[in-house]
PyMOL Python script that loads the backbone (N, CA, C, O; Angstrom):
from pymol import cmd

cmd.read_pdbstr("""\
ATOM      1  N   MET A   1       0.640  -0.795  -0.133  1.00  0.00           N
ATOM      2  CA  MET A   1      -0.097   0.239  -0.343  1.00  0.00           C
ATOM      3  C   MET A   1       0.810   1.287  -0.470  1.00  0.00           C
ATOM      4  O   MET A   1       0.532   2.481  -0.584  1.00  0.00           O
ATOM      5  N   ASN A   2       2.139   0.667  -0.437  1.00  0.00           N
ATOM      6  CA  ASN A   2       2.858   2.528  -0.495  1.00  0.00           C
ATOM      7  C   ASN A   2       2.270   3.324  -1.783  1.00  0.00           C
ATOM      8  O   ASN A   2       2.305   2.863  -2.924  1.00  0.00           O
ATOM      9  N   THR A   3       1.779   4.458  -1.471  1.00  0.00           N
ATOM     10  CA  THR A   3       1.643   5.246  -2.612  1.00  0.00           C
ATOM     11  C   THR A   3       2.922   6.110  -3.157  1.00  0.00           C
ATOM     12  O   THR A   3       3.827   6.020  -2.327  1.00  0.00           O
ATOM     13  N   ALA A   4       3.266   6.854  -4.189  1.00  0.00           N
ATOM     14  CA  ALA A   4       4.440   6.871  -4.634  1.00  0.00           C
ATOM     15  C   ALA A   4       4.091   8.785  -4.489  1.00  0.00           C
ATOM     16  O   ALA A   4       3.067   9.360  -4.856  1.00  0.00           O
ATOM     17  N   LYS A   5       4.915   9.195  -4.055  1.00  0.00           N
ATOM     18  CA  LYS A   5       4.924  10.582  -4.397  1.00  0.00           C
ATOM     19  C   LYS A   5       4.150  11.387  -3.366  1.00  0.00           C
ATOM     20  O   LYS A   5       4.581  12.472  -2.976  1.00  0.00           O
ATOM     21  N   MET A   6       2.977  10.852  -2.909  1.00  0.00           N
ATOM     22  CA  MET A   6       1.991  10.742  -2.059  1.00  0.00           C
ATOM     23  C   MET A   6       2.405  12.506  -1.336  1.00  0.00           C
ATOM     24  O   MET A   6       3.542  12.743  -0.930  1.00  0.00           O
ATOM     25  N   PRO A   7       1.684  13.187  -1.308  1.00  0.00           N
ATOM     26  CA  PRO A   7       2.445  14.706  -0.186  1.00  0.00           C
ATOM     27  C   PRO A   7       1.396  14.560   0.815  1.00  0.00           C
ATOM     28  O   PRO A   7       0.180  14.376   0.768  1.00  0.00           O
ATOM     29  N   LEU A   8       2.469  14.738   1.952  1.00  0.00           N
ATOM     30  CA  LEU A   8       1.856  14.567   2.959  1.00  0.00           C
ATOM     31  C   LEU A   8       0.727  15.562   3.551  1.00  0.00           C
ATOM     32  O   LEU A   8       0.229  15.536   4.677  1.00  0.00           O
ATOM     33  N   MET A   9       0.532  16.213   2.765  1.00  0.00           N
ATOM     34  CA  MET A   9      -0.663  17.071   3.663  1.00  0.00           C
ATOM     35  C   MET A   9      -1.856  16.494   2.728  1.00  0.00           C
ATOM     36  O   MET A   9      -2.887  16.753   3.349  1.00  0.00           O
ATOM     37  N   ALA A  10      -2.060  16.091   1.994  1.00  0.00           N
ATOM     38  CA  ALA A  10      -3.440  14.927   1.932  1.00  0.00           C
ATOM     39  C   ALA A  10      -3.708  14.005   2.227  1.00  0.00           C
ATOM     40  O   ALA A  10      -4.674  13.243   2.187  1.00  0.00           O
ATOM     41  N   MET A  11      -2.207  14.089   2.765  1.00  0.00           N
ATOM     42  CA  MET A  11      -3.030  12.623   3.834  1.00  0.00           C
ATOM     43  C   MET A  11      -3.312  12.360   5.644  1.00  0.00           C
ATOM     44  O   MET A  11      -3.517  11.433   6.428  1.00  0.00           O
ATOM     45  N   CYS A  12      -3.119  14.245   5.632  1.00  0.00           N
ATOM     46  CA  CYS A  12      -2.921  14.707   7.457  1.00  0.00           C
ATOM     47  C   CYS A  12      -4.837  14.423   7.580  1.00  0.00           C
ATOM     48  O   CYS A  12      -5.013  15.353   8.368  1.00  0.00           O
ATOM     49  N   GLY A  13      -5.846  14.016   7.435  1.00  0.00           N
ATOM     50  CA  GLY A  13      -6.789  14.384   7.285  1.00  0.00           C
ATOM     51  C   GLY A  13      -7.827  13.057   7.500  1.00  0.00           C
ATOM     52  O   GLY A  13      -8.917  12.795   8.009  1.00  0.00           O
ATOM     53  N   TYR A  14      -6.754  12.424   6.775  1.00  0.00           N
ATOM     54  CA  TYR A  14      -7.397  10.593   7.007  1.00  0.00           C
ATOM     55  C   TYR A  14      -6.339   9.743   8.425  1.00  0.00           C
ATOM     56  O   TYR A  14      -5.330  10.250   8.915  1.00  0.00           O
ATOM     57  N   GLU A  15      -6.828   8.641   8.747  1.00  0.00           N
ATOM     58  CA  GLU A  15      -5.643   7.502   9.263  1.00  0.00           C
ATOM     59  C   GLU A  15      -6.552   6.315   9.680  1.00  0.00           C
ATOM     60  O   GLU A  15      -7.398   6.346  10.574  1.00  0.00           O
ATOM     61  N   LEU A  16      -6.255   5.331   8.933  1.00  0.00           N
ATOM     62  CA  LEU A  16      -6.197   4.286   9.390  1.00  0.00           C
ATOM     63  C   LEU A  16      -6.056   3.424  10.042  1.00  0.00           C
ATOM     64  O   LEU A  16      -5.002   2.863  10.341  1.00  0.00           O
ATOM     65  N   ARG A  17      -7.042   3.208  10.337  1.00  0.00           N
ATOM     66  CA  ARG A  17      -7.317   2.276  12.016  1.00  0.00           C
ATOM     67  C   ARG A  17      -7.933   0.981  12.163  1.00  0.00           C
ATOM     68  O   ARG A  17      -9.078   0.603  11.915  1.00  0.00           O
ATOM     69  N   PHE A  18      -6.559   0.170  12.787  1.00  0.00           N
ATOM     70  CA  PHE A  18      -6.972  -0.597  13.369  1.00  0.00           C
ATOM     71  C   PHE A  18      -7.088  -1.130  14.803  1.00  0.00           C
ATOM     72  O   PHE A  18      -6.059  -1.278  15.462  1.00  0.00           O
ATOM     73  N   GLN A  19      -8.358  -1.442  15.348  1.00  0.00           N
ATOM     74  CA  GLN A  19      -8.820  -1.948  16.323  1.00  0.00           C
ATOM     75  C   GLN A  19      -8.817  -3.253  16.746  1.00  0.00           C
ATOM     76  O   GLN A  19      -9.149  -4.127  15.946  1.00  0.00           O
ATOM     77  N   SER A  20      -8.433  -3.591  18.098  1.00  0.00           N
ATOM     78  CA  SER A  20      -8.222  -4.480  19.011  1.00  0.00           C
ATOM     79  C   SER A  20      -9.282  -5.181  19.063  1.00  0.00           C
ATOM     80  O   SER A  20     -10.449  -4.954  19.382  1.00  0.00           O
ATOM     81  N   LEU A  21      -8.704  -6.075  18.700  1.00  0.00           N
ATOM     82  CA  LEU A  21     -10.290  -7.392  18.468  1.00  0.00           C
ATOM     83  C   LEU A  21     -10.796  -7.559  19.983  1.00  0.00           C
ATOM     84  O   LEU A  21     -11.995  -7.762  20.175  1.00  0.00           O
ATOM     85  N   PHE A  22      -9.379  -7.430  21.693  1.00  0.00           N
ATOM     86  CA  PHE A  22      -9.913  -8.304  22.715  1.00  0.00           C
ATOM     87  C   PHE A  22      -9.739  -6.548  23.324  1.00  0.00           C
ATOM     88  O   PHE A  22     -10.713  -6.575  24.076  1.00  0.00           O
ATOM     89  N   ASN A  23      -9.302  -5.443  23.452  1.00  0.00           N
ATOM     90  CA  ASN A  23      -9.502  -4.727  24.500  1.00  0.00           C
ATOM     91  C   ASN A  23      -9.458  -3.092  23.750  1.00  0.00           C
ATOM     92  O   ASN A  23      -8.502  -2.410  23.379  1.00  0.00           O
ATOM     93  N   GLU A  24     -10.782  -2.871  23.729  1.00  0.00           N
ATOM     94  CA  GLU A  24     -11.819  -1.797  23.130  1.00  0.00           C
ATOM     95  C   GLU A  24     -10.789  -0.359  23.451  1.00  0.00           C
ATOM     96  O   GLU A  24     -11.433   0.690  23.437  1.00  0.00           O
ATOM     97  N   GLY A  25      -9.595  -0.242  23.675  1.00  0.00           N
ATOM     98  CA  GLY A  25      -9.190   1.080  24.845  1.00  0.00           C
ATOM     99  C   GLY A  25      -7.793   0.853  23.590  1.00  0.00           C
ATOM    100  O   GLY A  25      -7.004   1.790  23.465  1.00  0.00           O
ATOM    101  N   ARG A  26      -7.607  -0.382  22.760  1.00  0.00           N
ATOM    102  CA  ARG A  26      -6.690  -0.593  22.195  1.00  0.00           C
ATOM    103  C   ARG A  26      -6.784  -0.256  20.452  1.00  0.00           C
ATOM    104  O   ARG A  26      -7.649  -0.988  19.973  1.00  0.00           O
ATOM    105  N   ALA A  27      -6.351   0.344  19.738  1.00  0.00           N
ATOM    106  CA  ALA A  27      -5.836   0.491  18.176  1.00  0.00           C
ATOM    107  C   ALA A  27      -4.409   1.147  18.077  1.00  0.00           C
ATOM    108  O   ALA A  27      -3.757   1.901  18.799  1.00  0.00           O
ATOM    109  N   LEU A  28      -4.199   0.493  16.791  1.00  0.00           N
ATOM    110  CA  LEU A  28      -2.897   1.475  15.702  1.00  0.00           C
ATOM    111  C   LEU A  28      -3.576   2.318  14.549  1.00  0.00           C
ATOM    112  O   LEU A  28      -4.269   1.889  13.626  1.00  0.00           O
ATOM    113  N   ALA A  29      -3.137   3.876  14.881  1.00  0.00           N
ATOM    114  CA  ALA A  29      -3.701   4.366  13.729  1.00  0.00           C
ATOM    115  C   ALA A  29      -2.843   4.809  12.917  1.00  0.00           C
ATOM    116  O   ALA A  29      -1.976   5.449  13.513  1.00  0.00           O
ATOM    117  N   PHE A  30      -2.582   4.720  11.016  1.00  0.00           N
ATOM    118  CA  PHE A  30      -1.848   4.977  10.771  1.00  0.00           C
ATOM    119  C   PHE A  30      -1.908   6.478   9.643  1.00  0.00           C
ATOM    120  O   PHE A  30      -2.436   6.035   8.624  1.00  0.00           O
ATOM    121  N   PRO A  31      -1.622   7.902   9.428  1.00  0.00           N
ATOM    122  CA  PRO A  31      -1.911   8.373   8.596  1.00  0.00           C
ATOM    123  C   PRO A  31      -1.991   8.249   7.081  1.00  0.00           C
ATOM    124  O   PRO A  31      -1.115   7.674   6.435  1.00  0.00           O
ATOM    125  N   CYS A  32      -3.231   8.887   6.452  1.00  0.00           N
ATOM    126  CA  CYS A  32      -3.487   7.642   5.185  1.00  0.00           C
ATOM    127  C   CYS A  32      -4.354   9.197   4.362  1.00  0.00           C
ATOM    128  O   CYS A  32      -4.486  10.382   4.668  1.00  0.00           O
ATOM    129  N   ASP A  33      -4.793   8.276   3.168  1.00  0.00           N
ATOM    130  CA  ASP A  33      -5.527   9.241   2.386  1.00  0.00           C
ATOM    131  C   ASP A  33      -6.562   8.584   2.394  1.00  0.00           C
ATOM    132  O   ASP A  33      -6.719   7.480   2.916  1.00  0.00           O
ATOM    133  N   ALA A  34      -7.908   9.683   1.394  1.00  0.00           N
ATOM    134  CA  ALA A  34      -9.209   9.139   1.565  1.00  0.00           C
ATOM    135  C   ALA A  34      -9.672   7.809   1.136  1.00  0.00           C
ATOM    136  O   ALA A  34     -10.818   7.402   0.944  1.00  0.00           O
ATOM    137  N   GLN A  35      -8.226   7.059   0.998  1.00  0.00           N
ATOM    138  CA  GLN A  35      -9.293   5.621  -0.124  1.00  0.00           C
ATOM    139  C   GLN A  35      -8.097   4.543   0.718  1.00  0.00           C
ATOM    140  O   GLN A  35      -7.801   3.456   0.221  1.00  0.00           O
ATOM    141  N   GLY A  36      -7.571   4.960   1.855  1.00  0.00           N
ATOM    142  CA  GLY A  36      -6.915   4.181   2.986  1.00  0.00           C
ATOM    143  C   GLY A  36      -5.973   3.538   2.884  1.00  0.00           C
ATOM    144  O   GLY A  36      -5.749   2.464   3.443  1.00  0.00           O
ATOM    145  N   HIS A  37      -4.611   4.728   1.394  1.00  0.00           N
ATOM    146  CA  HIS A  37      -3.752   4.226   1.152  1.00  0.00           C
ATOM    147  C   HIS A  37      -1.986   5.129   2.554  1.00  0.00           C
ATOM    148  O   HIS A  37      -1.916   6.192   3.171  1.00  0.00           O
ATOM    149  N   VAL A  38      -1.222   4.207   2.443  1.00  0.00           N
ATOM    150  CA  VAL A  38      -0.454   4.767   3.799  1.00  0.00           C
ATOM    151  C   VAL A  38       1.013   5.084   3.124  1.00  0.00           C
ATOM    152  O   VAL A  38       1.750   4.392   2.422  1.00  0.00           O
ATOM    153  N   ASP A  39       1.080   5.907   3.438  1.00  0.00           N
ATOM    154  CA  ASP A  39       2.598   6.383   2.742  1.00  0.00           C
ATOM    155  C   ASP A  39       3.496   5.792   3.221  1.00  0.00           C
ATOM    156  O   ASP A  39       4.102   6.560   3.969  1.00  0.00           O
ATOM    157  N   MET A  40       4.059   4.542   3.202  1.00  0.00           N
ATOM    158  CA  MET A  40       5.014   3.449   4.362  1.00  0.00           C
ATOM    159  C   MET A  40       6.797   4.542   4.095  1.00  0.00           C
ATOM    160  O   MET A  40       7.767   4.860   4.784  1.00  0.00           O
ATOM    161  N   ASP A  41       6.458   4.678   3.106  1.00  0.00           N
ATOM    162  CA  ASP A  41       8.037   5.351   3.362  1.00  0.00           C
ATOM    163  C   ASP A  41       8.671   6.529   3.631  1.00  0.00           C
ATOM    164  O   ASP A  41       9.822   6.940   3.482  1.00  0.00           O
ATOM    165  N   ALA A  42       6.990   7.268   4.344  1.00  0.00           N
ATOM    166  CA  ALA A  42       7.034   8.397   5.396  1.00  0.00           C
ATOM    167  C   ALA A  42       6.755   8.184   6.615  1.00  0.00           C
ATOM    168  O   ALA A  42       6.688   9.160   7.363  1.00  0.00           O
ATOM    169  N   LEU A  43       6.537   6.956   7.091  1.00  0.00           N
ATOM    170  CA  LEU A  43       6.531   6.117   8.906  1.00  0.00           C
ATOM    171  C   LEU A  43       7.688   6.317   9.017  1.00  0.00           C
ATOM    172  O   LEU A  43       8.582   6.689   8.257  1.00  0.00           O
ATOM    173  N   SER A  44       7.603   6.000  10.184  1.00  0.00           N
ATOM    174  CA  SER A  44       9.222   6.438  11.383  1.00  0.00           C
ATOM    175  C   SER A  44       9.264   4.623  10.682  1.00  0.00           C
ATOM    176  O   SER A  44       8.465   4.024   9.962  1.00  0.00           O
ATOM    177  N   GLU A  45      10.628   4.194  11.331  1.00  0.00           N
ATOM    178  CA  GLU A  45      10.923   2.655  11.453  1.00  0.00           C
ATOM    179  C   GLU A  45       9.956   1.624  12.097  1.00  0.00           C
ATOM    180  O   GLU A  45       9.600   0.492  11.768  1.00  0.00           O
ATOM    181  N   ARG A  46       9.595   2.639  13.386  1.00  0.00           N
ATOM    182  CA  ARG A  46       8.770   2.063  14.477  1.00  0.00           C
ATOM    183  C   ARG A  46       7.234   1.896  13.724  1.00  0.00           C
ATOM    184  O   ARG A  46       6.565   0.907  14.023  1.00  0.00           O
ATOM    185  N   ALA A  47       6.764   2.765  12.864  1.00  0.00           N
ATOM    186  CA  ALA A  47       4.868   3.046  12.880  1.00  0.00           C
ATOM    187  C   ALA A  47       5.448   2.183  11.586  1.00  0.00           C
ATOM    188  O   ALA A  47       4.343   1.699  11.339  1.00  0.00           O
ATOM    189  N   ARG A  48       6.318   1.590  10.538  1.00  0.00           N
ATOM    190  CA  ARG A  48       6.046   1.451   9.724  1.00  0.00           C
ATOM    191  C   ARG A  48       6.290  -0.249  10.114  1.00  0.00           C
ATOM    192  O   ARG A  48       6.085  -1.088   9.237  1.00  0.00           O
ATOM    193  N   GLY A  49       6.729  -0.652  11.464  1.00  0.00           N
ATOM    194  CA  GLY A  49       6.835  -2.455  11.629  1.00  0.00           C
ATOM    195  C   GLY A  49       5.747  -2.540  12.260  1.00  0.00           C
ATOM    196  O   GLY A  49       5.142  -3.591  12.052  1.00  0.00           O
ATOM    197  N   ASN A  50       5.177  -1.684  13.093  1.00  0.00           N
ATOM    198  CA  ASN A  50       3.910  -1.551  13.679  1.00  0.00           C
ATOM    199  C   ASN A  50       2.403  -1.449  12.475  1.00  0.00           C
ATOM    200  O   ASN A  50       1.354  -1.944  12.888  1.00  0.00           O
ATOM    201  N   TYR A  51       2.414  -0.935  11.346  1.00  0.00           N
ATOM    202  CA  TYR A  51       1.760  -0.852  10.434  1.00  0.00           C
ATOM    203  C   TYR A  51       1.185  -2.421  10.159  1.00  0.00           C
ATOM    204  O   TYR A  51       0.165  -3.097  10.291  1.00  0.00           O
ATOM    205  N   LEU A  52       2.734  -2.519   9.629  1.00  0.00           N
ATOM    206  CA  LEU A  52       2.857  -4.309   8.968  1.00  0.00           C
ATOM    207  C   LEU A  52       2.877  -4.959   9.752  1.00  0.00           C
ATOM    208  O   LEU A  52       3.078  -6.064   9.248  1.00  0.00           O
ATOM    209  N   TYR A  53       2.750  -5.110  11.391  1.00  0.00           N
ATOM    210  CA  TYR A  53       2.269  -6.160  12.289  1.00  0.00           C
ATOM    211  C   TYR A  53       1.176  -6.076  12.265  1.00  0.00           C
ATOM    212  O   TYR A  53       0.664  -7.105  12.707  1.00  0.00           O
ATOM    213  N   ALA A  54       0.252  -5.120  11.869  1.00  0.00           N
ATOM    214  CA  ALA A  54      -1.459  -5.209  11.956  1.00  0.00           C
ATOM    215  C   ALA A  54      -1.873  -5.710  10.970  1.00  0.00           C
ATOM    216  O   ALA A  54      -2.747  -6.562  10.813  1.00  0.00           O
ATOM    217  N   ARG A  55      -1.078  -5.047  10.091  1.00  0.00           N
ATOM    218  CA  ARG A  55      -1.560  -5.792   8.343  1.00  0.00           C
ATOM    219  C   ARG A  55      -1.844  -7.366   8.678  1.00  0.00           C
ATOM    220  O   ARG A  55      -2.813  -8.123   8.611  1.00  0.00           O
ATOM    221  N   ALA A  56      -0.135  -7.467   9.173  1.00  0.00           N
ATOM    222  CA  ALA A  56      -0.395  -9.413   9.057  1.00  0.00           C
ATOM    223  C   ALA A  56      -1.683 -10.069   9.982  1.00  0.00           C
ATOM    224  O   ALA A  56      -2.306 -11.120   9.833  1.00  0.00           O
ATOM    225  N   VAL A  57      -1.782  -9.170  10.825  1.00  0.00           N
ATOM    226  CA  VAL A  57      -2.805 -10.105  12.375  1.00  0.00           C
ATOM    227  C   VAL A  57      -4.519  -9.899  12.410  1.00  0.00           C
ATOM    228  O   VAL A  57      -5.310 -10.188  13.309  1.00  0.00           O
ATOM    229  N   VAL A  58      -4.772  -9.254  10.998  1.00  0.00           N
ATOM    230  CA  VAL A  58      -5.969  -8.523  10.994  1.00  0.00           C
ATOM    231  C   VAL A  58      -6.874 -10.135  11.154  1.00  0.00           C
ATOM    232  O   VAL A  58      -6.520 -11.232  10.723  1.00  0.00           O
ATOM    233  N   GLY A  59      -7.813  -9.864  11.735  1.00  0.00           N
ATOM    234  CA  GLY A  59      -8.695 -11.453  11.535  1.00  0.00           C
ATOM    235  C   GLY A  59      -8.331 -11.941  13.192  1.00  0.00           C
ATOM    236  O   GLY A  59      -9.218 -12.097  14.031  1.00  0.00           O
ATOM    237  N   ARG A  60      -7.287 -12.084  13.391  1.00  0.00           N
ATOM    238  CA  ARG A  60      -6.710 -12.549  14.910  1.00  0.00           C
ATOM    239  C   ARG A  60      -6.388 -11.805  16.117  1.00  0.00           C
ATOM    240  O   ARG A  60      -6.685 -12.271  17.217  1.00  0.00           O
ATOM    241  N   GLU A  61      -5.583 -10.264  15.950  1.00  0.00           N
ATOM    242  CA  GLU A  61      -5.581  -9.655  17.275  1.00  0.00           C
ATOM    243  C   GLU A  61      -6.308  -8.024  16.824  1.00  0.00           C
ATOM    244  O   GLU A  61      -6.617  -7.212  17.696  1.00  0.00           O
ATOM    245  N   TYR A  62      -6.522  -7.717  15.129  1.00  0.00           N
ATOM    246  CA  TYR A  62      -6.853  -6.745  15.147  1.00  0.00           C
ATOM    247  C   TYR A  62      -8.125  -6.987  13.970  1.00  0.00           C
ATOM    248  O   TYR A  62      -8.205  -7.867  13.113  1.00  0.00           O
ATOM    249  N   ALA A  63      -8.871  -6.097  14.214  1.00  0.00           N
ATOM    250  CA  ALA A  63     -10.043  -5.655  12.968  1.00  0.00           C
ATOM    251  C   ALA A  63      -9.495  -5.370  11.915  1.00  0.00           C
ATOM    252  O   ALA A  63      -8.368  -4.918  11.715  1.00  0.00           O
ATOM    253  N   THR A  64     -10.693  -5.768  10.882  1.00  0.00           N
ATOM    254  CA  THR A  64     -10.331  -4.925   9.659  1.00  0.00           C
ATOM    255  C   THR A  64     -10.065  -3.571   9.266  1.00  0.00           C
ATOM    256  O   THR A  64     -11.048  -2.838   9.376  1.00  0.00           O
ATOM    257  N   PRO A  65      -9.176  -3.113   8.904  1.00  0.00           N
ATOM    258  CA  PRO A  65      -8.919  -1.166   9.379  1.00  0.00           C
ATOM    259  C   PRO A  65      -9.834  -0.458   8.482  1.00  0.00           C
ATOM    260  O   PRO A  65     -10.133  -0.689   7.311  1.00  0.00           O
ATOM    261  N   ALA A  66     -10.319   0.721   9.529  1.00  0.00           N
ATOM    262  CA  ALA A  66     -11.504   1.685   8.982  1.00  0.00           C
ATOM    263  C   ALA A  66     -10.597   2.772   8.195  1.00  0.00           C
ATOM    264  O   ALA A  66      -9.395   2.640   8.426  1.00  0.00           O
ATOM    265  N   VAL A  67     -10.957   3.864   7.275  1.00  0.00           N
ATOM    266  CA  VAL A  67     -10.706   4.772   7.364  1.00  0.00           C
ATOM    267  C   VAL A  67     -11.386   5.572   7.838  1.00  0.00           C
ATOM    268  O   VAL A  67     -12.589   5.549   7.581  1.00  0.00           O
ATOM    269  N   GLN A  68     -10.720   6.774   8.887  1.00  0.00           N
ATOM    270  CA  GLN A  68     -11.627   7.705   9.563  1.00  0.00           C
ATOM    271  C   GLN A  68     -11.099   9.033   9.294  1.00  0.00           C
ATOM    272  O   GLN A  68     -10.066   9.116   8.629  1.00  0.00           O
ATOM    273  N   ARG A  69     -11.628  10.003   9.690  1.00  0.00           N
ATOM    274  CA  ARG A  69     -11.253  11.112   9.498  1.00  0.00           C
ATOM    275  C   ARG A  69     -10.538  11.471  10.624  1.00  0.00           C
ATOM    276  O   ARG A  69     -10.733  10.985  11.738  1.00  0.00           O
ATOM    277  N   ARG A  70      -9.503  12.530  10.287  1.00  0.00           N
ATOM    278  CA  ARG A  70      -8.666  12.797  11.822  1.00  0.00           C
ATOM    279  C   ARG A  70      -9.522  14.399  12.743  1.00  0.00           C
ATOM    280  O   ARG A  70     -10.138  15.274  12.136  1.00  0.00           O
ATOM    281  N   HIS A  71      -9.334  14.369  14.016  1.00  0.00           N
ATOM    282  CA  HIS A  71     -10.003  14.870  14.685  1.00  0.00           C
ATOM    283  C   HIS A  71      -8.794  16.191  14.650  1.00  0.00           C
ATOM    284  O   HIS A  71      -8.982  17.217  15.304  1.00  0.00           O
TER     285      HIS A  71
END
""", "prot")
cmd.dss("prot")
cmd.show_as("cartoon", "prot")
cmd.util.cbc("prot")
cmd.orient("prot")
């Protein structure tokens, strides 16, 4: 889901949110565009690792991600 040369400002209005299946207060969220595309090159190393982990465990630890407007 790497989008080439996506301006960071275009991504600031949305986030891709992975909600925990077991802990309602726990989620991972990453800046994205309106279609849910995350610029992995713009993420820190730690955030990139968390993003890849969340994607790998959808259905086991996290729910299917949802695109939401950032507050």
